[in-house]
N, C-alpha and C positions, 0 to 999 in steps of 0.2 A: 470527263476531263475537260478543263477549260481551254481557252485559246493558248497557243504556244507560239514561240518564235525560235528559229534555229539559226545559229551563226556558224559559219564555216571559214576555215583559214587554210590556205595552201601556200607554202613557201616557194617562191621562185628562185631562191638562193640555195636552199637545202633540200635536195631530192628526198622525197618520202616523208617530209615534215608537214603534217596536216593535223587539224583538229576540228571536231564538230561538236557543238553543245546545244542542247535544246532546253529552254526554260519555259515555264508557264508564266503568264502575265502576273499571276498571284505571287510567284516566287520573286519577281522583279518589283513587286509593290506597285503595279500598274492596274488601274481600274479597267476591268474587262469590257465595260460599255463604251470605251473610247474606240473610235474608228478613224480611218483616213489620216488627214493631216495631224489631228490631235494625237493619235496613236504614234505616228512617226516622230513627232516632237518629244513625246514622253520617252520613247526608246532611245532617241539621240541623247536626251538628258541623262538617262540612267547609265549609258555606256561611255559617255564623256566624263562622268563623275569619277571614274576609277582612275 
């Protein structure tokens, strides 16, 4: 399995409302050779696009 990234959300307003999702970089269309700042910038770009 390749590199993965996991995002979690917990609501401060609605008790018990939470979600966790794990994606591979391949699923997100991100090159697995990226590291550090370049990887962070790509993740920011992918999740701001939605």
